[in-house]
N, C-alpha and C positions, 0 to 999 in steps of 0.2 A: 283568234289564236295567232301568235307571232311565230314565224319560222325564221330562224337565224342561222346562217351559215357561219360556223365558228372555226372550222379546221379543214385545211386542204393539204393533202399529201403531195409532196414534191420529191420525185425519185432522184437520188444522187448516188454517185459511185463511192465517194469518200466523205463520210459524215463530218469528220473534223475539218476538212478543207471547206466544205459547204457551210458549216457553222461559222467558221472564221469569216468567210465571204459575207454572209448575211448579217453578222453582228458588226464586224469591223469596217467593212466597206459600204454596206447598205444602211446600217444603223438600226437593224431590227433588235428587239429585246430578246435575250435568251431567257425564256420563262421556265423551261424544264429540260433537264438532260439526265435521263435515268437509264442505267444498264440493268434491265429487268432480269435477264438471264445471259448466259454466254452468247446466245444467238440473237437476243432481242435488245435493241437500244432504241429509245424513244426521245427525240429532241423536238421541243416546241418553241417556235420563234414567232414574234409578233411585231409588225410594223408599228412605229410610234403612233398612238391615237386610234389604232384599228381595233375593231371588235372581232376580227377574223385573224387566225394564226395559220402558219404552215407547220407541217410535221415532216421531219426528215429522220432517217434512222436506218437500222439494219434489222432484218428478220420480219419486216412488215410487208404484207403483200403490196406490191407497187409495180408500176410500169418500168420500162427501161430508163435508166438515167438519161436526162436530157430530152425526154419525150413530151414534156408538158410545155405547151405554148399558150400564149394569150392570158397569162396571169396579169392582173391590172390593179394598180394602186392609184387612187385619186389624190392629187395634191393641190394646194391653193395656187402655187406658182411653179409651173413646170420648168421654166428657165432657171430659177434659183435651185430647184431640186437637181436639175442636170448639172449645174455648176458644182454643187456639193458632191455629187457622185463622181464626176470627173476629177475633182480635187482629191478624192480618196483613191484614185487609180482605176475606177470602173470604166470600161469601154462603153460609152453611151452614144447613141445617135444624136444628130442635130435635132432641134425642135422641129416637129412636123405639124403643120396647121391643117386642120380639117374643119368642116362646118360643125361637127359634133364635138370638137375640142382640140386642144393642142397636146401632142404626144412626144415622148422620148422613149426609146426602146433600148433594152440591154438584155444580155444573157448571163446566167450564172456560170460557174466554171464547168458544169456538165452540159450546158447548152439549153437549159430550160429558159423559155422566153418570157420576158416581163415587159410591161408598158407602164409608164407613168402618164396619167391623164390629168390635164387641167380642164375642167368643165367649161363650156362656153358661158358667157355672161348672161345670156337669155334663159338659162336653165333655172 
């Protein structure tokens, strides 16, 4: 039996601001944006090539905006990904090298923490 993680909730204070950040600056695809009721809005965004999406919105049970840390996206070339994000105006760290891979870190406008990882060649 396969177990597939397909959706992770990311708490944000301003849905439109977060959606613009993730689509325009990070390059996620906007898969779904639906105002279900006056109180409930569901937005699903997916990184290019990913089988897992994030959900942002209003009226959904979630943690405090900015409280999610350690979200990770694997890329083939972390230096190129860093350059792309910096070129779009995202504040990103320098490439950090570890035995388990090379990383770049950034936060969304609410402070949710992300990492881009390039896996080591031996993997």
